[in-house]
C-alpha positions as CSV (number, residue, x, y, z in Angstrom):
1,M,6.1,33.7,17.0
2,A,4.5,30.8,19.2
3,P,6.1,28.1,20.7
4,V,6.7,25.1,18.5
5,D,5.6,22.2,20.2
6,P,8.1,18.9,20.2
7,L,6.7,15.7,18.5
8,Q,6.1,12.8,20.1
9,E,7.4,9.6,19.3
10,M,5.8,7.5,17.2
11,P,4.5,4.2,19.3
12,T,7.4,1.4,19.2
13,D,5.1,-1.8,20.0
14,L,4.5,-2.5,16.9
15,E,4.1,-6.2,14.8
16,R,2.2,-5.2,11.5
17,V,2.0,-2.1,10.1
18,L,-0.2,-1.8,6.8
19,A,0.6,1.5,4.7
20,I,-2.2,2.3,2.7
21,V,-1.7,5.4,-0.7
22,A,-3.4,6.1,-4.1
23,H,-0.3,6.1,-6.0
24,P,3.2,4.0,-6.9
25,D,5.5,7.4,-5.3
26,D,3.6,8.3,-2.6
27,L,5.2,6.4,0.3
28,E,9.0,7.0,-1.3
29,Y,8.4,11.4,-0.7
30,G,9.9,10.6,2.8
31,A,7.5,7.7,4.4
32,S,9.5,4.8,3.2
33,A,12.6,6.2,5.6
34,A,10.2,5.4,8.7
35,V,9.2,1.5,6.6
36,A,12.9,1.2,6.7
37,V,13.7,1.6,10.6
38,W,10.4,-0.6,11.0
39,V,11.5,-3.5,9.0
40,D,15.0,-2.9,11.0
41,A,12.8,-3.7,14.2
42,G,11.0,-6.6,13.0
43,V,7.7,-5.4,12.3
44,D,5.9,-6.7,9.1
45,V,4.8,-4.1,7.4
46,T,2.5,-4.4,3.8
47,Y,1.5,-1.8,1.1
48,V,-1.8,-1.4,-0.6
49,L,-1.7,1.1,-3.5
50,V,-5.2,1.8,-4.9
51,T,-4.0,2.9,-7.9
52,R,-1.4,1.0,-10.1
53,G,-0.4,5.2,-11.5
54,E,-1.2,4.5,-15.0
55,A,-2.4,8.2,-15.4
56,G,1.1,10.1,-14.1
57,I,3.0,10.0,-17.1
58,D,1.2,12.1,-20.0
59,T,3.8,10.8,-22.7
60,I,3.1,6.9,-21.8
61,D,-0.2,5.2,-22.6
62,P,-1.9,4.3,-19.3
63,A,-1.7,0.3,-20.5
64,T,1.9,0.6,-20.6
65,C,2.6,2.6,-17.8
66,G,0.4,0.6,-15.3
67,P,2.9,-2.5,-15.2
68,L,5.9,0.1,-15.1
69,R,5.2,2.0,-12.2
70,E,3.8,-1.1,-11.0
71,A,7.2,-3.1,-11.0
72,E,9.0,0.3,-9.8
73,E,7.4,0.5,-6.7
74,R,7.6,-3.7,-5.8
75,E,11.7,-2.5,-6.7
76,A,11.3,0.5,-4.5
77,A,9.5,-1.1,-1.5
78,R,11.9,-4.1,-1.9
79,C,14.7,-1.1,-1.1
80,V,13.4,-1.0,2.4
81,G,12.5,-4.4,3.2
82,V,9.2,-4.5,2.1
83,S,8.0,-7.7,-0.2
84,A,4.3,-7.6,0.3
85,V,2.7,-5.1,-2.5
86,E,-1.2,-5.3,-3.3
87,F,-2.8,-3.3,-5.8
88,L,-6.3,-2.7,-5.5
89,G,-7.0,-1.9,-9.1
90,Y,-8.7,1.6,-9.7
91,Q,-8.6,3.9,-11.8
92,D,-5.9,6.7,-11.4
93,G,-6.8,10.0,-11.1
94,V,-10.2,9.5,-10.4
95,I,-10.6,8.1,-7.4
96,E,-13.9,9.0,-5.3
97,H,-14.4,8.9,-1.8
98,S,-16.7,5.6,-2.3
99,L,-18.3,3.0,0.3
100,E,-16.8,0.7,-2.5
101,L,-13.5,1.7,-1.7
102,R,-14.2,1.8,2.2
103,R,-14.9,-1.4,2.0
104,D,-11.9,-3.1,0.3
105,L,-9.4,-0.6,2.7
106,A,-12.0,-2.4,5.4
107,G,-10.9,-5.3,3.6
108,A,-7.8,-5.2,3.6
109,I,-7.2,-3.7,7.1
110,R,-9.1,-7.0,8.6
111,R,-6.8,-9.7,6.5
112,H,-3.3,-7.3,7.5
113,R,-4.8,-6.8,11.1
114,P,-2.0,-4.1,11.3
115,D,-1.5,-2.3,14.5
116,L,-1.3,1.5,12.7
117,V,-2.2,2.1,9.3
118,V,0.0,4.7,7.4
119,T,-1.3,7.0,4.5
120,L,-0.3,9.9,2.8
121,N,-2.3,13.3,3.2
122,H,-5.6,13.7,2.7
123,H,-5.7,17.5,4.0
124,D,-7.4,20.2,1.4
125,Q,-4.0,21.2,0.6
126,W,-0.4,20.6,1.2
127,F,0.6,22.8,4.4
128,G,-1.3,26.1,3.7
129,Q,-0.7,26.3,-0.1
130,G,-1.0,23.9,-3.2
131,W,-4.5,22.2,-3.4
132,N,-3.9,18.1,-2.3
133,S,-4.9,15.7,-5.6
134,P,-8.2,14.0,-5.6
135,D,-7.1,10.8,-5.5
136,H,-5.3,11.6,-2.3
137,R,-7.8,13.8,-0.5
138,N,-10.4,10.7,-1.2
139,T,-8.0,7.3,-0.5
140,G,-6.8,9.4,2.9
141,R,-10.4,10.1,3.9
142,A,-11.7,6.5,2.8
143,V,-8.9,5.1,5.0
144,L,-9.4,7.0,7.8
145,D,-13.3,5.2,7.9
146,A,-12.1,2.4,6.5
147,V,-10.2,1.7,9.8
148,G,-13.5,2.4,11.3
149,D,-15.9,0.2,9.5
150,A,-13.0,-2.5,10.2
151,G,-13.3,-2.9,13.8
152,N,-17.6,-3.1,13.1
153,R,-18.7,-6.4,12.3
154,W,-21.9,-4.9,11.3
155,I,-20.8,-2.6,9.3
156,F,-19.8,-4.4,5.7
157,P,-20.5,-7.8,7.3
158,E,-20.2,-9.8,4.1
159,L,-17.0,-9.1,4.8
160,V,-17.6,-10.9,8.1
161,H,-19.2,-13.8,6.1
162,A,-16.2,-13.6,3.7
163,G,-13.9,-15.0,7.0
164,M,-12.6,-11.8,7.6
165,A,-13.2,-10.8,10.9
166,P,-13.7,-7.4,12.3
167,W,-10.3,-5.5,13.8
168,T,-8.8,-2.9,16.0
169,V,-6.3,-1.1,15.1
170,R,-4.9,-0.6,18.3
171,H,-2.2,3.2,17.4
172,G,-5.0,4.6,14.3
173,V,-3.4,6.2,11.5
174,A,0.1,8.5,10.5
175,V,-0.5,10.4,8.4
176,Y,2.4,11.3,6.3
177,G,2.4,15.0,4.3
178,S,0.1,16.2,6.8
179,E,0.7,19.9,8.5
180,H,-1.0,18.9,11.7
181,M,2.2,16.6,12.6
182,T,1.9,15.1,15.9
183,H,4.4,12.7,16.1
184,A,7.9,11.2,14.3
185,V,10.2,8.3,14.1
186,A,14.1,8.8,13.9
187,V,15.1,7.6,10.7
188,E,18.9,8.6,10.2
189,A,19.4,4.5,10.2
190,G,16.7,4.7,7.3
191,I,17.1,7.5,5.3
192,D,20.0,5.8,2.3
193,R,17.3,3.4,1.8
194,A,14.6,5.7,2.0
195,I,16.6,7.1,-1.2
196,A,17.6,4.3,-2.9
197,S,13.2,3.4,-3.1
198,L,12.6,6.8,-4.3
199,E,15.9,6.1,-7.2
200,A,13.5,3.4,-8.4
201,H,10.8,5.5,-9.7
202,A,13.2,6.3,-12.2
203,T,11.4,6.4,-15.5
204,Y,9.0,8.6,-13.2
205,L,11.4,11.0,-12.0
206,T,13.2,11.3,-15.5
207,V,9.6,12.2,-17.4
208,L,8.6,14.4,-14.2
209,G,12.2,16.4,-15.6
210,D,11.9,18.5,-12.3
211,G,15.3,18.3,-10.9
212,T,14.6,15.9,-8.1
213,D,17.5,14.7,-6.4
214,P,16.2,12.2,-4.0
215,R,19.1,12.5,-1.5
216,E,18.8,16.4,-1.5
217,L,15.3,16.0,-1.6
218,L,14.7,12.9,1.5
219,T,17.6,14.4,3.5
220,S,16.4,17.9,3.2
221,N,12.8,16.7,4.8
222,A,14.3,14.5,7.3
223,Q,16.2,17.8,8.6
224,A,12.8,19.9,8.4
225,N,11.5,18.6,11.8
226,A,15.2,18.3,13.5
227,D,14.2,21.1,16.1
228,R,11.2,20.0,17.2
229,F,12.7,16.1,17.8
230,G,15.5,16.1,19.7
231,G,18.0,17.2,16.9
232,R,17.2,13.6,15.2
233,L,16.5,13.7,11.1
234,C,13.3,12.1,11.2
235,V,9.7,11.1,9.3
236,A,6.6,13.4,11.1
237,F,2.9,11.9,11.5
238,E,0.1,13.1,12.9
239,L,-1.0,10.9,14.4
240,I,-5.2,10.5,14.1
241,G,-6.7,7.4,17.2
């Protein structure tokens, strides 16, 4: 078997991080442990959710489910020290990799001026196995495009006219849930708060009914790549510059 490269430390010279994902709970399946560590270090972290996750529970009508899942996401964010949570209001389940989405994400990047953007796996599959959802794929790829769009004043010039000057994201995009992981954040200090953040999605987890134990799941995930990161519990990312 070929040797596995060690994971590099994620950049630590961060002032602002912007996390952009499709649904409530996308960040809570692991990335929120890194968020907790960043918040402890004084980093200003903002969440942007493309949808409210209203199509995520088969037994709850979207009109009822959307506000419920939004409230659970705000509580999940609070558990790791994040108070700024925005929802773009796209329809859950049918996100398209569109110019409209790129424009809205570029606008969010210009408004929040992050040093690093975080998103979820944009690849076709999860570790070469299960097919990834179109919402994840399309959101992640739109995020990657929007980072470039945000730095170019001639793309979506209406953003400049609206007072949103171009912004270059110094450290690029950190993709959680990718099999092409390159970097990691040590998360022992944040794991308990990450577990609480996943537990905040109580309605979703109950209806999901797959027996997920947040502590067991997140601890196992944090241990999975410890051998590539000096034996430390970690959250791994694919860092795309």
